Structure formats: structure tokens, C-alpha cells
C-alpha positions in Angstrom: 30.7 -89.5 -142.7 31.6 -91.4 -139.5 28.6 -91.6 -137.1 30.4 -89.8 -134.2 30.9 -86.9 -136.6 27.2 -86.8 -137.4 26.4 -86.5 -133.7 29.0 -83.9 -133.2 27.8 -82.0 -136.3 24.3 -82.0 -134.9 25.5 -80.5 -131.6 27.5 -77.8 -133.4 24.7 -76.9 -135.7 22.3 -76.8 -132.7 24.8 -74.5 -130.9 24.8 -72.3 -133.9 21.0 -72.3 -134.1 20.8 -71.2 -130.5 23.1 -68.3 -131.1 21.3 -67.3 -134.3 17.7 -67.5 -133.1 18.0 -67.2 -129.3 15.2 -69.6 -128.4 14.2 -70.1 -124.7 16.4 -72.4 -122.7 15.3 -75.9 -121.5 14.9 -75.8 -117.8 13.3 -78.1 -115.3 13.9 -79.5 -111.8 16.4 -82.4 -111.8 17.8 -81.5 -115.2 21.5 -81.8 -114.1 20.8 -85.2 -112.6 19.1 -86.5 -115.7 22.0 -85.2 -117.8 24.4 -87.1 -115.5 22.3 -90.3 -115.8 22.2 -90.0 -119.6 25.9 -89.3 -119.8 26.8 -92.3 -117.6 24.3 -94.6 -119.4 25.5 -93.5 -122.9 29.2 -93.9 -122.0 28.6 -97.4 -120.5 26.7 -98.5 -123.7 29.5 -97.2 -126.0 32.4 -98.6 -123.9 30.7 -101.9 -123.4 29.9 -102.4 -127.0 33.3 -101.3 -128.2 34.9 -103.7 -125.7 32.7 -106.5 -127.0 33.6 -105.8 -130.6 37.3 -105.7 -129.8 37.1 -108.9 -127.7 35.3 -110.7 -130.6 38.0 -109.4 -133.1 35.4 -107.9 -135.4 35.3 -104.4 -136.8 34.2 -101.3 -135.1 34.0 -99.4 -138.3 30.4 -99.3 -139.8 31.7 -99.3 -143.4 33.7 -102.5 -143.0 32.5 -106.1 -143.0 31.7 -107.6 -139.6 33.2 -111.0 -139.2 31.0 -112.0 -136.2 27.4 -111.3 -135.2 27.3 -110.2 -131.6 24.1 -110.9 -129.7 25.0 -110.8 -126.0 25.8 -108.0 -123.6 25.0 -104.6 -124.9 23.9 -106.2 -128.2 21.2 -108.1 -126.4 19.7 -104.7 -125.3 19.9 -103.0 -128.7 21.1 -103.9 -132.2 22.9 -100.5 -132.2 24.1 -99.9 -128.7 26.9 -97.5 -129.8 24.4 -95.3 -131.7 22.0 -95.5 -128.8 24.9 -94.6 -126.4 25.8 -91.6 -128.6 22.2 -90.5 -128.6 22.2 -90.6 -124.7 25.4 -88.6 -124.6 24.0 -86.1 -127.1 20.8 -85.7 -124.9 23.1 -85.2 -121.9 24.8 -82.4 -123.8 21.4 -80.9 -124.7 20.4 -80.8 -121.0 23.8 -79.5 -119.9 23.6 -76.7 -122.3 19.8 -76.2 -121.9 19.8 -76.1 -125.7 16.6 -76.2 -127.8 18.8 -75.8 -131.0 20.7 -79.0 -130.1 17.5 -80.8 -129.3 16.0 -79.8 -132.7 19.1 -81.0 -134.5 18.9 -84.4 -132.9 16.0 -85.3 -135.2 17.9 -85.0 -138.4 21.0 -86.7 -136.9 18.9 -89.7 -135.8 17.1 -89.7 -139.2 20.4 -90.0 -141.1 21.8 -92.6 -138.6 18.5 -94.6 -138.9 17.9 -94.4 -142.7 21.4 -94.4 -144.0 24.0 -95.8 -141.6 21.9 -98.4 -139.8 20.0 -99.4 -143.0 23.3 -100.1 -144.8 24.7 -102.0 -141.9 21.5 -104.1 -141.5 21.4 -104.9 -145.2 25.0 -106.2 -145.0 24.3 -108.2 -141.9 21.2 -109.8 -143.4 23.3 -110.9 -146.4 26.3 -111.9 -144.3 24.5 -113.7 -141.5 21.2 -114.8 -143.1 18.8 -116.6 -140.7 21.0 -116.0 -137.7 20.5 -112.2 -138.4 16.7 -112.6 -138.8 16.5 -114.5 -135.5 18.4 -111.8 -133.8 16.2 -109.1 -135.3 13.1 -110.8 -134.1 14.5 -110.8 -130.5 16.2 -107.5 -130.3 14.9 -104.1 -131.3 16.9 -101.7 -133.4 17.2 -99.0 -130.8 15.5 -100.1 -127.5 
């Protein structure tokens, strides 16, 4: 399943959970501003990383072989800036909807991304790029 669909699925399941269980809503001062900051930050991470991948003429698709190892720009902040950006956008949606259900569903989404999607990508990168990948991993964290 494509990673954007995993995040969207989590949002939809959380929405359904909210309507089935009716938990209290998340509310605190500054909530709309924090949502806006997360939305802008997440969008910038995704757009910047996609732009870098396109510019380097390597794949954006997680199930295809990358031809180049990117280590600058967004990829100097996180080994997975697109997934981090999606998580920020997801949290912005949680805050915008004041949704505990969506927040609860973020945990399984991140677990699947971390243990299945990222694990497979990193195994491939280790094989494809060898010591260059190991050096990169020692400098840059998986998420932040």
C-alpha cells in the first residue's frame, strides 16, 4: 500500500472511531496556530524532498530502486523527510478536527511506516549504497 494511503487510511479510521465512540475533543489555546505551523512545515518537507528527488532523477516510489543517495537539503534533516512531512500534515488534521480518534490511529500508521515501509527501504539502501549509506545513517536520524 502506498505510504500516502496509509496516512489517509489512519485519518479515515480515526474519523470513524470518533463517530463510533464519541470521545472528548482535543482543545487547547493556540491549537489553530499549531495546526497551521504543522501543516506548513509538513508541506515544505514533502515538497522540498519531492523536488530534490525529481532534480536528482531518482525515484519517488518507495518500492522502486533508488539510483542516487540524497544527503543534502531535507535529507540532511531526516532520512525520511516525506514520511515526516506526512506525519506533520496528519497532526495538523488531528488538531484541525480536534480528533482523539485520528490521534490514536497515528500510532499504528507510524508503526507500519517504521517497521515495514522504512525497514524495507533502508535494507535496500544498505545493500545498494554500502558504506556511503552507513555514513549517512550515522549522521542523520531516521525521523528527526
